[in-house]
Structures are given as C-alpha cells and as structure tokens.
C-alpha positions, 0 to 999 in steps of 0.5 A, a space after each residue: 499499499 502507498 505510504 501515508 500518514 494521519 496526524 491529530 491535527 490534520 490530514 496529510 496523505 501521499 498519493 501517487 501522481 497516476 492516480 485519477 482525480 475521482 479516486 483521490 477525492 474519494 480516498 481523501 474523504 475517507 481518510 478525513 472521515 477516519 480522522 474526524 472519527 478518531 478525534 471525536 472520541 477524544 473531544 466529544 466521548 460522551 455523545 458517541 454512546 448508544 443512548 445518542 445515536 438516532 436509532 436507539 429510541 426505536 430499538 429500545 420501544 421495539 424491544 419493550 414492545 416484543 418483551 410485553 408481547 411475550 409476557 402476554 403470550 406466556 401467561 395466556 399459555 400458562 392459563 391453558 396449560 399450567 405453570 409447567 409452561 412457564 419454563 418454556 416461554 420464560 427463557 426468551 423473556 429473560 433474554 430480552 429483559 437481559 438485553 434491556 438491562 444491558 442497555 440501560 445508560 451508566 448513571 455514574 459517567 459524571 459522578 464519582 461512582 463510589 461504592 457508597 452509592 450502592 444500598 444493598 450491603 445490608 440486603 446482602 448480609 441478610 441474605 448471607 445470615 438468613 440461609 443458615 438462620 432459617 431452616 431450608 425445609 420450612 417454606 411460607 404458604 403463599 397461594 399460587 406460588 411454589 416453594 418459597 422461604 425467607 432466604 429465597 425472598 431475600 435473594 429475589 430482593 438482592 438480585 433485583 437491586 443488583 440488576 438495577 445498579 450494576 448496569 448504571 454503575 460503569 466504575 463498580 463493574 470494573 471494580 468487580 472484574 478487577 477484583 474477582 479477576 485478579 488471580 488468572 488461575 482461579 478465574 481461569 478455572 472457574 470460567 473452565 467450569 462454567 464453559 463445561 456446564 454449557 458443553 455437556 448440555 447436549 450429552 445430558 438426558 434432558 437439556 432443558 431440565 440440566 440447563 434450568 437446574 444449572 441455572 438455578 444452582 449458579 444463582 444460589 452459588 454465586 449471588 453472594 460473592 458477585 454482591 460482595 465484589 462490589 464492595 470488596 475494593 474497599 478493606 473496611 467492608 471485610 469485617 462486617 462480612 467476616 463478623 456475619 459469617 462468625 455470628 451465624 456459625 455460633 448461632 447454629 451451635 446454640 441451636 444445636 445445644 437446645 436441639 441435643 437437650 430437646 432431642 428434636 429441633 426446637 420448631 419441628 412440632 411448633 410449625 404454624 398454619 401459614 407455614 408448611 413442611 415437606 412430609 418426607 423431610 418432616 419424617 427425617 428431621 424427627 428421626 434421631 438420625 442415629 448410627 447403626 448400633 448407636 442410639 445417640 441423637 446427632 445434632 443437625 441445628 437448622 439443617 435437615 441432615 447432620 452430614 450437611 451441617 458438618 459440611 457447613 462446619 468444616 467452612 466456619 469452624 475455622 472462623 469461629 476459632 480464629 475469632 476466639 484467638 482474637 478476643 481480648 479483655 472481658 471477651 476472654 470469658 466468651 472465648 472460654 465459653 465458645 471452646 465449650 460450644 465448639 466441643 460440644 457441636 464436634 462431639 455430639 454430631 456424632 460424625 467423622 466430618 464433624 471431627 475433621 472439621 475440628 482437626 483441620 483448623 487446629 493442625 493448620 493453624 498451629 503450622 501457619 502460625 509457626 511458618 509465619 513467625 519463622 518467615 517474619 522473624 529474625 536470628 535472635 528469635 530462633 529460640 522462640 520459633 523453636 519452641 513454638 515448633 516443638 509445641 506444634 510437633 507435640 500437639 501433633 504427635 499427642 493427636 497422633 498418639 491418641 489416634 493410634 491407642 484410642 479405638 473411639 478416636 479412630 472411630 470418629 476419624 476414620 470410621 468403624 463398624 458403625 460406618 460399614 454400610 456408608 462405606 460399602 454403599 460409597 464403594 459401590 458408587 465409585 465402581 459405578 463412577 469409574 464404569 460411567 467415566 470409561 463410557 463418557 469421560 466428558 460428563 452427563 450434565 449437572 444434576 444427572 449423576 445420580 440417575 447414572 451411579 446412585 445406589 438404591 437405598 430404602 427405595 431412593 437412589 443416593 450419591 454420597 460424595 460430591 467428588 463423584 457428582 462432579 466427575 460424572 457430571 462434568 468429567 475430569 476437567 470439570 472436577 479439576 476446575 471445581 475443586 482446583 478452584 477452591 484449593 488455588 484460593 486456599 493457597 492464596 489465603 494461606 500466602 495472605 496469612 503469612 505475610 498478613 499486616 492486618 486483621 482482614 489479611 489474617 481472616 484470609 487465612 482462616 477463609 483458606 483453611 475452611 476451604 480446605 476442610 470443605 474440600 476434604 469433607 466433600 469426599 464423603 458428603 454430596 451437598 452444595 447448600 454451603 457452596 455459596 459460602 465456599 465461593 464467598 470465601 474464594 471472593 474474599 481471598 482473592 480481593 484480600 491478595 489484590 489488596 496485599 500486593 498493593 500494600 507490599 508494593 507500596 511499602 516497596 516503594 516508600 522504602 526506595 524513597 526513604 533511601 534517596 539522599 536528594 534534598 526535598 523542600 518541605 511544604 509549609 
C-alpha cells in the first residue's frame, strides 16, 4: 500500500501521481472521516454512546414491545397449560430482559461512582445470614406460588437491586472484574467450570431440565460473591462480612445445644398453619438419625441432615476458632464458653466429618502460625521459634498417639463398624462412577449423576460424595476446575496469612483453612447447600490478595524513597 500518514491535528495523505482525481477525492474523504471519528472519541466521548444514536430510542421501544408481547403470550399459555409452560416461555423473556438491562445508561459517567452509593450491603448480609438462620425445609404458604422461604425472598430482593444498580454503575462493574479476575489461575478454573457446564448440555438426558438446574445452582452459589465483590475494593467492608459469617455459625451451635437437650429440632412440633413442611423431610428431621448400633441423637441445627451441617461446619469452624484467639479483655470469658460450644457441636454431631472440621483448623493454624513467625522473624528469635515448633510437633504427636491408642477416636476420624454400611454404599458408587467415566469421560450434565451411578437405599437412589457428582456430571476437567479453584484460593489465602499485616489479611488464612476442610469433607458428603459460602470465601481471599500485593508494592516504593539522599523541600 502507498505510504500515508494521519496526524492528530490535520490529515496528510500522499498519493501517487498516476491516480485519477475521482479516486483521489474519494480516498481523501475516507481518510478525513476516519480522522474525524478518531478525534471525536477524544473530544466528545459522552456523545458517542449508544443512547445518543438516532436509532436507539426506536430500538428500545421495539424491544420493550416485544418483551411485553412475550409476557402476554406466556401468561395466556400458562392459563391454558399450567405453570409448567412458563419454563418454555420464560427463557426468551429473560433474554430480552437481560438485553434491556444491558442497554441502561451508566448513571455514574459524570460522578464519583463510589461504592457508598450502593444500598444493598444490608440486604447482602441479611441474605448470607438467613440461609443458615432459617431452616430450608420450612416454607411460607403463599397461594399460587411454589416453595417460598425467607432466604429466597431476600435473594429475590438482592438480585433485583443488583440488576438495577450494576448496569448503571460502570465503575462498580470495573471494580468487580478487577477484584474477581485478579488471580488468573482461579478465574480461569472458574470459567472452565462454567464452559463445561454449557458444553455437556447436549449430552445430558434432558438438556432443558439440566440447563434449569445449572442456572438455579449458579444463582444460589454466585449471588453472594458477586454482591460482595462490589464492596471488596475497600478493606473496611471485609470485617462486617466475616463478622456475620462468624456470628451465624455461633448461632447454629447454640441452636444445636437446645436441640440436643430436646432431642428434636426446637420448631419441629410447633410449625404454624401459615407455614408448611415436606412430609418426607418432616419424618427425617423427627428421627434421631442415629448410627447403626448407636442410639445417640445426632444434632444438625437448622439443617435437615447431620452431614449437611458438618459440611457447613468445615467452612465456618476456622472462623470461630480464629475469632476466639483474637478476643481480649472481658471477651476472653466468651472465648472460653465458645471452646465448650465448639467441643459440644463436634462431639454430639457424632460424625467423622465433624471431627475433621475441628482437627483441620487446629493443625493448619498451628503450622501456619509457626511458619509465619519463622518467615517474619530474625535470628535472635530462633529460640522462640524453636519452642513454638516443638509445641506444634508435640500437639501433632499427641493427636497421633490418641488416634493410635483409642478405638473410639479412630472410629470418629476414620470410621468403624458403624460406618461399614455407608462405606460399602460409597464403594459401589465409586465403582459405578469409574464405569460411567470409561463410557463418557466428558460428563452427563449438571445434576444427572444420581441417575447413572446412584445406589438404591430404602427405595431412593443416593450419591454420597460430591467428588462423584462432579466427575460424572462434568468429567475429569470439571472435577479439576471445581475443586482446583478452591485449592488455588486456599493457597492464596495461606500466602496472605503468612504475610499478614492487619486483621482482614489474617482472616483470609481462616477462610483458606475452611476451604481445605470443605474440600476434604466433600469426599464423603454430596451436598451444595454451603457452596455459596465456599465461593464467597474465594472472592474474599482473591480480593485480600489484591490489597496485600498493593500494600507490599507501596511499602517497597516508600522504602526506595526513604533511601534517597536528595534534598526535598518541605511544604509549609
């Protein structure tokens, strides 16, 4: 191509002499238009947005009319064919609604666009707490509506507020992307997990049902972390989130004390008439859920099954234990009470997963604390580090001695004859899973593993390991992406703890230990009710790592400035 140049102030084009005048004029016009368009984005940037295009109002009107027509058409079909028809017509309606929301103009284009303008932090904290405070098996009776619980109502309000504010806050969206996408490995594993969910849809027995299940799971799992990501650019918002998680965990343990005293959930026989409970779940919560050969009642707090509760404990137990270590003054008495409360919960849950939820943070915190002392100390503190290391080794040795000499301790950690039935069923499930993976290593779609590898127990097919669910649903890659994301974030949280200089960086270590315990217990429990908390911990850890890297870089710059010998005038 003949050389030419377009500058910022003028258009300079060199043309060969043998070109005709008509071609020269057209080429000059195109070059001038290109230069003007480039300059206009700098001179009048706000007026290049979609809302200033002449066709944009007509486009919005057509979309709104089309969506209203779809709503009327869907309502008519639902009147004739029932609410099941809504699953078919709701997809295009939601798609059009998403387009309309995306077309909303940014309200913070000429403002500071700070997070303080976002009013849904109390709603977010209420949602995080309500999932545990309210028993999921008790719903409110509302004629014409499906299973409605207070956490779902709060979630609906939270989603509505996020759908209104996020499309109109460009800076907030940038903060969310910068925060959650800070670690490339973690976000790549997450995107791989989501892509695999989409890829395996055609391989599932029912693509429509699988897509619906996938969408509902994503809404429940990611609403909390996406809502919190708007605030995590400011470190002051970490403390209320951690405080709510810790207080709700203590509340669940207090409920378990009352439940153990009554030998029944406190509300099981006092459900008012405007609420309802599933009959199968009612029979399950009224039963002691005792082990074979052991008649002891097993506490489960607000959860329907004791194993679901212990899986939740594996996430929050490190938070409670670390909060106890930070209590000073008059709160130390409360810390002693919490020790009794934690031991009561772990013992009377009567499950291996509960003991693992207690042992993992004790061992991890001991090792992490000694490692941080060694990394941040000096040579003259070697004796102190040696004493701490010996204490940790003695504690681990005592734990190993107890496990080696006590049959009851072995039963609680590794299982005994009481666990033989569940172990045998799990072995059958693993055998079915390996056979299914040999036939289809890609996956059968989210939520379909129970149909392929489930074992029949009392007339119901069950799967007792989330590992099996992920392997059969999404194949080997899905399993690696899902649990690899948790382990990657756990590693980042441990690194934050080792270099911590403030409270929220230390709490990232507690969240990391929770992810480790959760990943371990998922090997013997198949439930995703607590997955929202695991993803929230991942978001908190990645945001903490981002703040910590900035702090360390700033400290390095300040040290460099301090070493300079140049004379700097003092501003008075």
